[in-house]
C-alpha positions as CSV (number, residue, x, y, z in Angstrom):
1,X,56.3,-39.1,-66.0
2,X,53.0,-40.3,-67.5
3,X,53.1,-37.5,-70.1
4,X,56.8,-38.0,-70.8
5,X,56.6,-41.6,-71.9
6,X,54.0,-41.1,-74.6
7,X,55.9,-38.0,-75.8
8,X,59.1,-39.9,-76.2
9,X,57.3,-42.8,-77.9
10,X,55.6,-40.3,-80.3
11,X,58.9,-38.6,-81.2
12,X,60.7,-42.0,-81.7
13,X,58.0,-43.2,-84.0
14,X,57.7,-40.0,-85.9
15,X,61.4,-39.7,-86.6
16,X,62.0,-42.8,-88.8
17,X,58.9,-41.9,-90.9
18,X,60.6,-38.8,-92.2
19,X,63.6,-41.0,-93.3
20,X,61.5,-43.2,-95.6
21,X,61.1,-43.1,-99.4
22,X,58.3,-44.7,-101.4
23,X,59.6,-47.5,-103.7
24,X,56.2,-48.7,-104.9
25,X,52.4,-48.7,-104.4
26,X,49.6,-51.1,-103.8
27,X,46.1,-50.0,-104.8
28,X,42.8,-51.9,-104.1
29,X,39.1,-51.5,-104.1
30,X,37.4,-53.1,-101.1
31,X,33.6,-52.8,-100.9
32,X,33.7,-49.9,-103.3
33,X,36.3,-48.0,-101.3
34,X,39.5,-47.0,-103.2
35,X,42.5,-47.6,-101.0
36,X,46.2,-46.8,-101.6
37,X,49.3,-47.8,-99.7
38,X,53.0,-47.0,-100.2
39,X,55.8,-49.6,-100.0
40,X,58.6,-47.8,-98.2
41,X,62.4,-48.0,-97.8
42,X,64.4,-46.3,-95.1
43,X,67.7,-44.4,-95.7
44,X,69.6,-47.4,-94.5
45,X,68.3,-49.4,-97.5
46,X,65.9,-51.7,-95.5
47,X,62.5,-52.0,-97.2
48,X,59.1,-53.2,-96.3
49,X,59.7,-56.2,-98.6
50,X,61.3,-59.4,-97.5
51,X,62.4,-62.2,-99.8
52,X,63.3,-65.5,-98.1
53,X,64.5,-68.8,-99.6
54,X,63.7,-71.8,-97.5
55,X,64.8,-75.1,-99.3
56,X,62.7,-75.3,-102.5
57,X,60.4,-72.5,-101.5
58,X,60.8,-68.7,-102.0
59,X,58.6,-66.4,-100.0
60,X,58.0,-62.7,-100.8
61,X,56.4,-60.6,-98.1
62,X,55.2,-57.1,-99.0
63,X,54.0,-54.6,-96.4
64,X,52.7,-51.1,-97.1
65,X,51.2,-48.2,-95.3
66,X,48.8,-45.5,-96.3
67,X,45.0,-45.9,-96.0
68,X,45.8,-48.2,-93.0
69,X,48.1,-51.1,-93.8
70,X,48.3,-54.1,-96.1
71,X,50.4,-57.2,-96.1
72,X,50.7,-59.6,-99.1
73,X,52.5,-62.9,-98.8
74,X,53.5,-65.0,-101.8
75,X,55.0,-68.5,-101.8
76,X,56.6,-70.0,-104.9
77,X,57.9,-73.5,-105.4
78,X,61.3,-73.3,-106.9
79,X,62.6,-70.1,-108.5
80,X,59.8,-67.5,-108.8
81,X,58.9,-66.1,-112.2
82,X,56.1,-64.1,-113.8
83,X,55.2,-67.2,-115.8
84,X,54.3,-69.3,-112.7
85,X,51.5,-68.2,-110.4
86,X,52.3,-68.4,-106.6
87,X,51.6,-71.7,-104.9
88,X,50.4,-69.8,-101.9
89,X,49.0,-66.2,-101.5
90,X,47.7,-64.4,-98.4
91,X,46.3,-60.9,-98.1
92,X,45.8,-59.1,-94.8
93,X,44.2,-55.6,-94.9
94,X,43.6,-53.1,-92.1
95,X,41.9,-50.1,-93.7
96,X,41.7,-46.9,-91.6
97,X,38.9,-45.2,-93.6
98,X,35.6,-46.1,-95.2
99,X,32.8,-48.4,-94.0
100,X,35.2,-51.3,-93.4
101,X,37.7,-49.4,-91.3
102,X,38.9,-50.5,-87.9
103,X,38.9,-54.2,-88.7
104,X,41.3,-56.8,-89.9
105,X,40.3,-58.3,-93.3
106,X,42.1,-61.4,-94.3
107,X,42.0,-64.1,-97.0
108,X,41.2,-67.4,-95.3
109,X,38.7,-69.6,-97.0
110,X,39.3,-69.0,-100.7
111,X,42.8,-68.8,-102.2
112,X,43.3,-65.3,-103.6
113,X,44.1,-65.0,-107.3
114,X,47.1,-63.2,-108.7
115,X,48.2,-62.4,-112.3
116,X,51.9,-61.4,-112.4
117,X,52.9,-59.1,-115.3
118,X,56.5,-58.7,-114.2
119,X,58.6,-60.4,-111.5
120,X,62.3,-59.4,-111.8
121,X,65.1,-60.0,-109.3
122,X,67.8,-58.2,-111.1
123,X,69.3,-55.0,-109.6
124,X,66.6,-53.6,-107.3
125,X,64.0,-56.1,-108.4
126,X,60.4,-55.3,-109.3
127,X,56.9,-56.9,-109.1
128,X,53.9,-55.7,-111.1
129,X,50.8,-57.8,-110.6
130,X,47.0,-57.7,-110.1
131,X,45.1,-59.6,-107.5
132,X,41.5,-60.5,-106.5
133,X,40.3,-62.1,-103.3
134,X,37.4,-62.5,-100.9
135,X,38.5,-61.1,-97.6
136,X,36.7,-61.8,-94.3
137,X,36.7,-59.9,-91.1
138,X,39.0,-61.6,-88.6
139,X,36.6,-61.1,-85.7
140,X,33.4,-61.9,-87.7
141,X,34.4,-64.5,-90.3
142,X,31.0,-64.5,-91.9
143,X,31.4,-60.9,-92.9
144,X,33.2,-61.1,-96.3
145,X,33.9,-58.7,-99.1
146,X,35.6,-58.9,-102.5
147,X,38.8,-57.0,-103.1
148,X,40.6,-56.3,-106.4
149,X,44.0,-54.6,-106.6
150,X,47.2,-53.9,-108.2
151,X,50.9,-54.1,-107.0
152,X,53.6,-52.0,-108.6
153,X,56.8,-51.9,-106.5
154,X,60.5,-52.3,-106.4
155,X,61.5,-55.3,-104.3
156,X,63.8,-52.9,-102.4
157,X,67.3,-54.3,-103.0
158,X,69.8,-51.6,-102.5
159,X,69.4,-47.9,-101.6
């Protein structure tokens, strides 16, 4: 029974991964290490992107997998556009290779910067942007490193 449970869990986790397509990419350099993640969409149309309107705020949450994982959260006052920088921006990175692997790196003290080249909500939607931030290790907040990166992904609406 002890062997059966991990086997069933492994098969259950492996199956959906085969049913996913990349709809975009996030690239970044963290402490000299080039990292790449894929934003994915399942066959049912659900994507690793969530857009939520709450009153006057619009939140866009991007999640991607590849060299570990990355999550980027953007908050806009009013209707988001490429002409208006986000009012809030968070970056959370979990690299699985390089000198900074096996730790959670997050933007806490300094607000990350983002330059949006394209933010389109028509059809499938798309965001193209560059970002820069200082990320600090969650379990050792004095250990901080600069990150620069680029987002180019569909927002995942529709299959």
